[in-house]
MIKEVO-961785 format. One line per field, with one value per residue: x negated, z negated, y negated of N, C-alpha, C, O in turn. Coordinates in Angstrom, 3 decimals. Each point is the difference from the previous one (the first is absolute). Example, Ala and Ser with C-alpha at 12.3 -4.5 7.8 and 13.67 -1.06 7.14 Angstrom:
<sites>
nu = -13.190  1.386
nw = -7.800  1.385
nv = 5.690  -1.069
cau = 0.890  -0.820
caw = 0.000  -0.060
cav = -1.190  -1.190
cu = -0.900  0.770
cw = 0.000  -0.730
cv = -1.200  -1.090
ou = -1.036  -0.509
ow = -0.665  -0.169
ov = 0.019  -1.108
</sites>
This chain:
<sites>
nu = 13.075  0.607  -1.401  1.970  -1.431  0.008  2.256  -1.359  0.026  2.396  0.593  0.130  -1.968  0.138  -0.625  -1.709  -0.346  -1.104  1.223  -0.130  1.947  -1.886  0.318  -0.385  0.287  1.114  -1.760  1.573  -1.566  1.693  -0.875  -0.852  1.203  -0.848  -0.195  -1.734  -0.159  0.995  -0.543  -0.597  0.760  1.373  -0.872  -1.146  1.102  0.027  -1.531  1.404  0.803  -1.405  1.134  0.076  -0.345  1.016  -0.397  1.960  -0.944  -1.148  1.911  -0.019  -0.064  -0.809  -0.306  -0.278  -0.740  0.136  1.983  -1.335  0.920  1.057  0.480  1.508  -0.511  -1.974  2.192  -1.124  1.561  -0.530  -1.145  -0.042  -0.158  2.376  0.788  -0.840  -1.490  1.072  -1.262  1.207  -1.576  1.856  -1.846  -1.573  -0.762  0.353  -1.926  -0.028  0.900  -0.849  -1.410  1.354  -0.928  2.017  0.754  -0.806  1.145  1.670  -0.042  -0.219  1.276  1.159  -0.868  -0.163  2.003  0.216  -1.241  0.157  -0.636  -1.819  1.051  -2.099  0.538  -2.116  1.109  0.800  -2.189  0.476  0.227  -1.939  -2.178  0.707  -0.658  -2.288  0.222  -0.624  2.210  -1.433  0.853  -1.447  -0.482  1.586  -1.932  2.277  -1.830  0.506  -1.895  1.318  0.328  0.665  0.431  0.059  -1.801  0.590  0.909  -1.376  -1.960  0.794  0.220  -1.911  -0.116  -0.386  0.303  1.607  -1.979  2.269  -0.543  -1.665  2.312  -1.483  2.253  -1.325  1.988  -1.845  1.613  -2.276  1.628  -2.463  0.392  0.657  -2.005  0.619  0.745  -2.364  -0.842  0.796  -0.462  -2.021  0.231  1.019  -1.693  -1.574  -0.241  0.157  -2.106
nw = -6.486  1.286  -0.122  0.415  1.220  0.733  0.155  0.950  -0.375  0.488  -1.614  -2.127  -0.185  0.899  -2.252  0.216  1.895  1.580  1.287  0.179  -1.023  -1.454  1.253  -2.080  1.118  -1.635  0.342  -1.033  -0.738  -0.013  0.344  -1.521  1.037  1.992  -2.184  -1.165  -0.909  -2.003  -2.159  -0.360  -1.189  -2.148  -2.085  -0.462  -0.978  -2.190  -1.111  0.269  -2.279  -0.587  0.838  -2.304  0.684  -1.990  0.890  -0.427  -1.606  -1.013  -1.746  0.859  -2.262  1.969  -0.901  0.660  1.576  1.612  0.232  1.741  0.699  0.400  1.548  -1.266  1.807  -0.678  0.541  -1.442  -1.504  -1.276  -0.342  0.883  0.256  0.200  -2.353  0.116  -1.099  -1.714  0.254  -1.554  0.495  -1.383  -0.508  -0.531  -2.210  -0.320  0.655  -2.158  -0.884  0.804  -1.772  -1.889  -0.456  -0.608  -1.823  -1.884  -1.027  -1.282  -2.128  -1.593  -0.469  -1.689  -2.052  -1.382  -0.673  -1.892  -1.158  -2.222  0.003  0.211  -1.907  -0.550  -2.414  -0.145  -1.930  -0.319  -0.114  -2.102  -1.509  0.070  -1.112  -2.331  0.195  -0.784  -1.843  -2.161  0.135  -0.970  -2.211  1.604  -1.634  -1.097  -1.623  -1.188  -0.159  -1.154  -1.097  -0.277  1.048  -0.062  -1.703  -1.110  -1.615  -2.274  -1.272  -1.014  -1.446  -1.929  -0.766  -0.679  -2.289  1.547  -1.446  -0.636  0.218  0.364  0.706  1.525  -0.141  1.794  -0.719  1.438  -0.030  0.113  -0.924  -0.160  -2.060  -0.617  1.258  -1.936  -0.479  0.111  -2.063  -0.319  -1.127  -1.945  -1.608  -0.765  -1.545  -2.154  -1.330  -1.112  -1.895  -1.996  -0.581
nv = -16.739  2.021  -1.627  -0.593  1.535  -2.120  1.204  1.069  -2.225  -0.115  -1.228  0.562  -1.219  2.085  -0.540  -1.136  1.712  -0.244  -1.183  2.094  -0.707  0.488  1.514  -1.184  2.197  -1.041  1.435  -1.345  1.281  1.641  2.011  -1.577  -1.967  0.261  -0.307  0.922  1.880  0.194  -0.725  2.047  1.743  -0.181  -0.319  1.465  1.398  -0.436  0.608  1.703  -0.212  1.385  1.765  -0.980  2.332  -1.117  1.838  0.795  1.164  -2.125  -0.121  -1.690  0.483  0.353  2.446  -1.751  1.332  -2.223  1.124  0.761  -2.063  2.070  -1.625  1.287  -0.722  1.371  1.301  1.512  0.298  -1.560  1.717  -1.955  2.194  0.789  0.197  2.259  -1.508  -0.340  2.102  -0.829  1.249  -1.009  -0.970  1.621  -0.642  -1.980  -1.408  0.225  -1.812  -1.699  -0.023  0.340  -2.040  0.592  -0.959  0.713  1.600  -0.047  -0.729  0.785  1.497  -0.793  -0.472  2.092  0.072  -1.235  1.008  0.766  -2.328  1.195  -0.653  0.320  -0.473  -0.013  0.119  -1.901  -0.563  -0.381  -2.038  -1.244  0.000  -0.439  -2.153  0.110  -1.329  0.964  0.856  1.390  -0.321  -1.609  1.503  -1.549  -0.328  -0.818  -1.102  1.971  -0.843  -1.848  -1.984  2.149  -0.665  -2.421  -0.640  0.312  -1.786  -1.087  0.545  0.029  -2.105  1.023  -0.150  -1.838  1.518  -1.994  0.795  -0.247  -2.237  -0.455  0.905  -0.296  0.579  -0.952  1.045  1.289  -1.548  0.470  0.286  -0.155  -2.265  0.130  1.565  1.854  -0.607  -0.586  1.436  1.065  -1.308  -0.620  1.728  -0.527  -0.890  0.501  1.286  -1.661  0.160
cau = 0.895  -0.882  0.869  0.279  -0.253  1.229  -0.315  0.041  1.094  -0.200  -0.575  -1.241  -0.930  -0.747  -1.068  -0.805  -0.428  -1.049  0.188  1.014  -0.631  0.119  0.775  -0.420  0.776  -1.098  0.618  -0.629  0.867  1.027  -0.890  -1.588  -0.599  -1.132  0.270  -0.714  0.242  0.973  -0.021  -1.271  0.409  1.258  -0.745  -0.876  0.972  0.813  -0.757  -0.322  1.360  1.151  1.112  -0.022  1.491  -0.825  0.952  -0.097  0.852  0.975  0.021  -0.339  -1.424  -0.833  -0.996  -1.426  -0.596  -0.872  1.020  0.267  0.974  0.572  1.373  0.369  1.326  0.695  -0.597  -0.779  1.050  0.715  -1.250  0.046  -1.387  -0.252  -0.028  -1.362  -1.060  -1.092  0.439  -0.904  0.342  -1.077  -0.210  0.222  0.701  1.282  0.195  -0.064  1.623  0.102  -0.679  0.672  1.689  0.292  0.246  -1.558  -0.605  0.885  -0.424  -1.694  0.240  0.599  -0.773  -0.946  0.884  0.566  -1.454  -0.243  -0.698  0.315  -0.826  0.219  -0.885  -0.353  0.708  0.743  -0.476  0.377  1.195  0.054  -0.120  0.799  0.934  -0.287  -0.885  -1.461  -0.391  -0.891  -0.170  -0.795  0.795  -0.863  1.460  -0.766  -0.556  -0.936  -0.933  0.989  0.918  -0.531  1.526  0.304  -0.852  0.662  1.104  -0.495  -0.492  1.000  0.982  -0.583  -0.637  -1.714  -0.264  -1.766  -0.475  -0.357  0.695  1.176  -0.045  1.206  -0.054  1.381  0.581  0.130  -1.183  -0.083  -1.340  -0.071  0.369  0.157  -1.083  0.222  1.156  0.180  -0.419  1.219  1.077  -0.658  -0.139  1.514  0.364  -0.634  1.021  1.296  -0.343
caw = 1.250  0.865  1.209  1.142  1.244  0.737  0.969  1.275  0.869  1.160  0.672  -0.433  0.451  -1.338  0.058  0.573  -1.608  -0.583  -1.020  -0.885  -1.144  -0.501  -1.390  -0.867  -1.300  -1.119  -0.672  -1.451  -0.939  -0.919  -1.283  0.317  0.666  -0.083  0.400  0.845  1.352  0.655  -0.027  0.799  1.394  0.645  0.319  1.121  0.777  0.326  0.429  1.254  0.588  0.128  -0.814  -0.812  -0.514  -0.721  -0.367  -1.136  -0.030  -0.530  0.487  -1.347  -0.534  0.009  -0.896  0.175  -1.161  -0.901  -0.216  1.180  0.338  1.275  -0.065  1.019  0.475  0.684  -0.253  1.169  0.870  0.887  0.852  1.292  0.429  1.410  0.001  -0.291  1.156  -0.936  -1.396  -0.719  -1.399  -0.972  -1.150  -1.418  -0.391  0.637  1.359  0.188  -0.266  1.423  0.747  0.393  0.536  1.255  0.963  0.618  1.174  1.251  0.205  0.486  1.395  0.941  0.393  0.973  0.773  0.699  0.156  -0.833  -0.700  -1.427  -0.871  -1.458  -0.647  -1.504  0.531  1.084  1.263  -0.457  0.703  1.660  0.265  0.164  1.219  1.170  1.470  -0.273  0.704  1.015  0.084  -1.339  -1.265  -1.600  -0.974  -0.954  -0.843  -0.813  -0.210  -1.023  1.238  1.198  0.174  1.247  1.267  0.462  0.910  1.352  0.372  -0.134  1.198  1.161  0.214  0.142  -1.161  0.364  -1.713  0.566  -0.344  0.895  1.181  0.852  0.914  1.139  -0.858  -1.262  -1.252  -1.167  -0.683  -0.856  -1.515  -0.586  0.482  1.205  0.161  1.101  1.303  0.149  0.604  1.154  0.939  0.309  1.185  1.353  0.802  0.461  1.309
cav = 0.546  -0.478  -0.457  0.565  -0.620  -0.012  0.587  -0.758  -0.102  0.616  -1.210  -0.114  1.077  0.211  -0.365  1.033  1.068  -0.241  -0.949  0.423  0.769  1.468  0.413  1.151  0.671  0.657  1.358  0.300  0.359  -1.099  -0.099  0.529  -0.052  -0.860  -1.196  -0.814  0.743  -0.709  -1.284  -0.263  0.499  -0.570  -0.995  0.100  0.409  -1.030  -0.664  0.358  -0.328  1.239  -0.138  1.069  -0.052  0.825  1.272  0.820  0.782  -0.479  -1.341  -0.581  -0.631  0.669  -0.748  0.609  0.336  -0.771  -0.718  -0.996  0.349  -0.224  0.411  1.023  -0.178  1.097  1.236  0.960  0.552  -1.021  -0.600  0.184  -0.351  -0.845  -1.289  -0.564  0.329  0.813  0.440  -0.030  0.728  -0.210  0.965  -0.510  1.248  0.264  0.425  1.274  0.487  -0.133  1.170  1.219  -0.459  0.610  -1.269  -0.611  0.906  -0.336  -1.516  0.110  0.744  -1.071  -1.245  0.500  0.268  -1.033  -0.188  -1.111  0.286  0.709  -0.236  0.553  -0.207  0.666  1.143  -0.117  0.858  1.406  0.100  0.297  1.326  0.880  -0.454  0.669  -1.037  -0.298  1.256  -0.187  -1.339  -0.541  -0.434  -0.091  0.023  -0.049  1.326  -0.341  0.921  0.713  -0.209  0.097  0.656  -0.459  0.422  1.480  -0.046  -0.475  1.002  0.833  -0.406  -0.029  -1.549  -0.020  -0.680  -0.682  -0.593  -1.504  -0.593  0.035  0.625  -0.172  0.916  -0.060  -0.925  0.473  -0.694  0.456  -0.446  0.760  -0.512  -1.476  -0.778  0.046  -0.780  -1.269  0.553  0.488  -0.950  -0.385  1.096  0.187  -1.339  -0.045  0.855  -0.368  -1.513
cu = -0.913  0.849  -0.060  -0.021  1.423  -0.254  -0.170  1.259  -0.306  -0.708  -1.779  -0.547  -0.550  -1.455  -0.915  -0.407  -1.133  0.137  1.173  -0.779  0.092  1.013  -0.364  0.534  -1.144  1.101  -0.611  0.734  0.160  -0.749  -1.079  -0.634  -1.397  0.032  -1.129  0.277  1.323  -0.193  -1.297  0.294  0.758  -0.700  -0.710  1.145  0.881  -1.032  -0.568  1.683  0.822  1.190  -0.077  1.348  -0.524  1.102  -0.549  1.082  1.185  -0.038  -0.393  -1.426  -0.776  -1.225  -1.657  -1.040  -0.646  0.848  0.471  1.483  0.512  1.459  0.107  1.299  0.428  -0.980  -0.363  1.166  0.116  -1.080  0.498  -1.360  -0.258  -0.037  -1.361  -1.025  -0.899  0.910  -1.289  0.173  -1.169  -0.360  0.163  0.725  1.363  0.469  -0.318  1.371  -0.007  -0.681  0.912  1.319  0.040  0.515  -1.239  -0.621  0.647  -0.379  -1.488  0.192  0.803  -0.995  -0.931  0.532  0.123  -1.382  0.106  -0.950  0.098  -0.905  0.190  -1.215  -0.091  0.628  0.749  0.196  0.214  1.683  0.153  -0.275  0.922  1.306  -0.411  -0.587  -1.039  -0.739  -1.183  -0.522  -0.909  0.509  -1.037  1.343  -1.281  -0.427  -0.897  -0.707  1.036  0.992  -0.014  1.744  0.334  -0.868  0.246  1.147  -0.133  -0.490  1.147  0.774  -0.773  -0.544  -1.306  -0.469  -1.627  -0.053  -0.378  0.860  1.788  -0.725  1.014  -0.141  1.070  0.605  0.509  -1.353  0.251  -1.270  0.204  0.358  -0.110  -1.089  0.382  1.184  0.114  -0.688  0.768  1.087  -0.586  -0.038  1.218  0.244  -0.672  1.041  0.998  -0.240  0.539
cw = 0.885  1.406  1.205  1.145  0.633  1.208  1.315  0.756  1.376  1.074  -0.305  0.630  -1.154  0.358  0.785  -1.654  -0.215  -1.242  -0.665  -1.470  0.321  -0.885  -0.495  -0.958  -0.926  -1.019  -1.434  -1.088  -0.915  -1.371  0.262  1.491  -0.304  0.302  1.044  1.524  0.574  0.448  0.773  1.909  0.680  0.130  1.477  1.363  0.139  0.378  1.547  1.003  -0.357  -1.034  -0.508  -0.711  -0.863  -0.649  -1.009  -0.112  -0.751  0.629  -1.163  0.129  0.162  -0.614  0.114  -1.283  -1.022  -0.023  0.904  0.115  1.377  -0.288  1.573  0.568  1.265  -0.555  1.142  0.924  0.923  0.606  1.652  0.699  1.222  0.112  -0.668  0.848  -1.028  -1.350  -0.979  -1.401  -0.929  -1.079  -1.189  -0.541  0.147  1.413  -0.156  0.065  1.646  0.757  0.652  0.542  1.613  0.515  0.005  1.264  1.350  0.717  0.699  1.006  0.957  0.509  0.997  1.432  0.918  0.345  -0.433  -0.654  -1.507  -0.806  -1.207  -0.272  -1.242  0.186  0.738  1.484  -0.264  0.861  1.579  0.071  -0.192  1.016  1.204  1.065  -0.019  0.871  1.133  0.081  -1.209  -0.915  -0.894  -0.705  -1.447  -0.855  -1.122  -0.509  -0.798  0.718  1.027  0.953  1.530  1.528  0.536  0.745  1.329  0.904  0.383  1.446  1.122  0.571  -0.168  -1.239  0.295  -1.507  0.480  -1.021  0.867  1.424  1.093  1.106  0.995  -0.781  -1.625  -0.728  -1.114  -0.886  -1.381  -1.388  -0.028  0.682  1.561  0.680  0.812  1.214  0.599  0.857  1.441  1.101  0.643  0.851  1.190  1.167  0.667  0.910  1.092
cv = -0.622  -0.469  0.590  -0.951  0.115  0.767  -0.676  0.173  0.435  -1.361  0.276  1.277  0.447  0.016  1.022  0.781  -0.684  -1.035  0.214  0.628  1.262  0.613  1.203  0.284  0.212  0.786  0.082  0.755  -1.211  -0.284  0.355  -0.043  -0.451  -1.283  -0.677  0.615  -0.796  -1.479  -0.532  0.271  -1.039  -1.214  -0.054  0.080  -1.361  -1.251  0.006  -0.498  1.054  -0.587  1.323  0.521  1.328  0.999  0.682  1.192  -0.647  -1.532  -0.963  -0.533  0.888  -0.370  0.837  0.360  -0.609  -1.095  -0.942  0.602  -0.667  0.172  0.691  -0.279  0.897  1.192  0.514  0.427  -1.021  -0.337  0.741  0.004  -0.892  -1.480  -0.753  0.219  0.715  0.458  0.280  0.842  -0.639  1.298  -0.283  1.357  0.157  0.908  1.622  0.451  0.091  1.244  0.859  -0.766  0.194  -1.515  -0.593  0.923  -0.511  -1.442  0.620  0.704  -0.846  -0.865  0.471  0.508  -1.133  -0.747  -1.422  0.136  0.560  -0.162  0.676  -0.281  0.896  1.388  -0.051  0.964  1.502  0.033  0.055  1.379  0.632  -0.144  0.778  -1.176  0.114  1.233  -0.371  -1.744  -0.155  -0.910  -0.176  0.241  -0.018  1.433  -0.718  1.603  0.917  0.761  0.329  0.531  -0.499  0.631  1.614  -0.075  -0.598  1.236  1.258  -0.333  -0.410  -1.335  0.241  -1.108  -0.541  -0.943  -1.566  -0.701  -0.262  0.740  -0.245  0.880  -0.377  -1.183  0.437  -0.356  0.625  -0.761  0.487  -0.276  -1.439  -1.106  -0.099  -0.615  -0.971  0.586  0.737  -1.051  -0.241  0.804  0.230  -1.547  0.305  1.190  -0.522  -1.100  0.625
ou = -0.614  0.934  -1.045  0.608  0.582  -1.101  0.757  0.456  -1.147  -0.499  -0.722  0.646  -0.306  -0.353  0.576  0.007  0.087  -0.557  0.599  -1.116  0.858  0.226  -0.002  0.169  -1.007  1.083  -1.019  1.177  -0.612  0.137  -0.198  -0.840  -0.183  0.105  0.389  0.173  0.022  0.169  -0.158  -0.250  -0.218  0.083  0.420  -0.219  0.339  0.495  -0.849  0.154  1.189  -0.110  -0.066  0.714  -0.609  0.707  -1.205  0.943  1.073  -0.723  -0.150  -0.512  -0.073  -0.453  -0.257  0.009  -0.352  -0.552  0.849  0.187  -0.270  0.382  -0.595  0.894  0.954  -1.163  0.313  -0.303  0.342  0.071  0.179  -0.509  -0.996  -0.328  -0.121  0.169  -0.993  0.835  -1.039  0.894  -1.204  0.797  0.792  0.598  0.399  0.891  -0.119  0.170  0.517  0.393  -0.198  0.950  -0.909  -0.186  -0.194  -0.733  -0.592  -0.112  -0.275  -0.676  -0.242  -0.042  -0.337  -0.835  -0.050  0.181  -0.025  -0.271  0.945  -1.097  1.182  -0.864  1.082  -0.285  0.039  1.002  -0.150  0.431  0.929  0.856  0.308  0.758  0.823  -0.296  -0.495  -1.204  0.258  -0.555  0.157  0.444  -1.098  1.164  -1.197  0.736  -0.538  0.632  -0.209  0.246  -0.362  0.139  0.106  0.430  -0.167  0.141  0.654  0.640  -0.018  0.173  0.569  -0.135  -0.439  -0.315  -1.068  0.904  -1.148  0.638  1.154  -1.118  1.179  -0.974  1.146  -0.701  0.996  -1.121  1.140  -1.077  1.134  -0.001  -0.383  0.383  -0.215  0.134  1.073  0.195  0.051  0.566  0.742  -0.118  0.108  0.842  0.586  0.396  0.416  0.911  0.017
ow = -0.150  0.504  0.320  -0.037  -0.096  0.533  0.026  0.448  0.382  1.107  0.979  0.314  -0.921  1.153  0.208  -1.167  -1.205  -1.076  -0.395  -0.031  0.783  -1.051  0.653  -0.968  0.398  -0.460  -0.126  -0.098  -0.288  -0.652  0.821  0.225  -1.170  1.154  0.942  0.970  1.167  1.185  0.431  0.998  1.151  1.135  0.769  0.971  1.137  0.778  0.414  1.220  0.160  -0.723  0.720  -0.597  0.490  -0.793  -0.234  0.784  0.069  0.868  -1.023  1.040  -1.142  0.069  -0.331  -1.126  -1.061  -0.126  -0.388  -0.272  0.340  -0.834  1.031  -0.794  0.748  -0.398  1.117  1.193  1.122  0.503  0.084  0.174  0.367  0.981  -0.277  0.924  0.529  -0.581  0.425  -0.769  0.200  -0.119  -0.353  0.733  0.237  0.192  1.090  0.476  0.274  1.074  1.190  0.426  0.804  1.209  1.009  0.892  1.069  1.215  1.160  0.896  1.207  1.219  0.993  0.891  1.225  0.824  0.805  -0.386  -0.692  0.504  -0.302  0.876  -0.444  1.062  0.661  0.485  0.932  0.841  0.564  0.544  0.993  0.268  0.868  1.179  1.058  0.249  0.889  0.997  -1.099  0.356  0.056  0.346  -0.020  -0.190  0.095  0.329  -0.177  -0.187  0.744  1.128  0.997  1.070  1.147  0.943  0.985  1.011  1.154  0.867  0.849  1.160  -0.731  0.310  0.314  -0.536  0.008  -0.785  -0.413  0.503  -0.354  0.743  -0.309  -0.297  -0.573  0.114  -0.455  0.458  -0.381  -1.002  0.992  0.465  0.510  1.224  0.552  1.079  1.227  1.050  0.961  1.154  1.183  0.888  1.072  1.144  1.090  0.645  1.091
ov = -1.057  0.624  0.567  -1.070  1.080  -0.139  -0.970  1.052  0.235  0.204  -0.186  1.000  -0.758  0.247  1.067  -0.393  -0.236  0.218  -1.000  0.519  0.406  -0.600  1.043  -0.740  0.585  -0.363  0.680  -0.346  -1.029  -1.035  0.896  0.871  -0.336  -0.416  -0.689  -0.738  -0.391  -0.286  -1.142  -0.676  -0.379  -0.467  -0.865  -0.725  -0.329  -0.815  -0.789  -0.055  -0.275  -0.990  0.996  -0.806  0.950  -0.622  -0.091  -0.102  0.600  -0.491  0.668  -0.414  0.453  -1.143  1.158  -0.496  0.515  -1.093  -0.802  1.186  -1.152  0.822  -0.316  0.293  -0.214  -0.056  -0.410  0.033  0.374  -1.122  1.215  -1.107  -0.623  -0.667  -1.193  0.797  0.499  -0.693  0.505  -0.354  0.160  0.931  -0.874  0.787  1.140  0.829  0.559  1.122  1.083  0.457  0.249  0.657  -0.208  -0.137  -0.679  -0.428  -0.147  -0.166  -0.307  -0.506  0.046  -0.171  -0.645  0.156  0.108  -0.896  -0.931  1.137  -0.379  0.242  0.163  0.052  0.382  0.554  1.038  0.526  0.790  0.788  0.580  0.698  0.659  0.932  0.290  0.193  -0.390  0.067  -0.811  -0.463  0.532  -1.091  0.553  0.202  0.284  0.968  -1.103  1.003  1.200  1.192  -0.912  0.474  0.715  0.432  0.414  0.780  0.343  0.290  0.426  0.857  -0.687  -0.389  0.888  -1.149  0.526  -0.641  -0.445  0.701  0.122  -0.115  0.029  0.123  0.327  -0.967  -0.441  0.496  0.084  -0.384  0.291  0.714  -0.620  -1.074  -1.100  0.032  -0.245  -0.558  -0.092  0.306  0.203  -0.410  0.322  -0.132  -0.151  -0.220  0.391  -0.520  -0.570
</sites>
């Protein structure tokens, strides 16, 4: 269980913004999220002082494609975007279930509307594309010579597809897979400074 900081009393002045921790919501599939994308991105963000809340479609123990386990204490439905500085969607085969998920689309739209940092890695940029937030934005997504379906989703939804590891357009950060996870985390951290 995570310890909660006491709320400032009326006598205490809140700390200046730059010294407070940035709050990041990371959204993962309950089964078969991409371990490296989640753990490496999280490690980079936490090393910069960010506080991570991990959410999924169900409560309990989420299990990654390679056996990594994450305790989920909040469901996607409970996410209030205004409570976070960034919202990050993690990929993996389980994330295919989120591509047409209306709650995920709503979260992505809210994050963009509220000018939050919005990140997606691997196939997760397809979620952002389907939500309509990548229209006329540069973005990347996971593809292979055998499967270019996620790239097609980006293009069909008005994104300017880039064949790069990490692409930053305004406050939207996209990355193309596990090898780019640390670079993805660093790009998000840079935008949060």
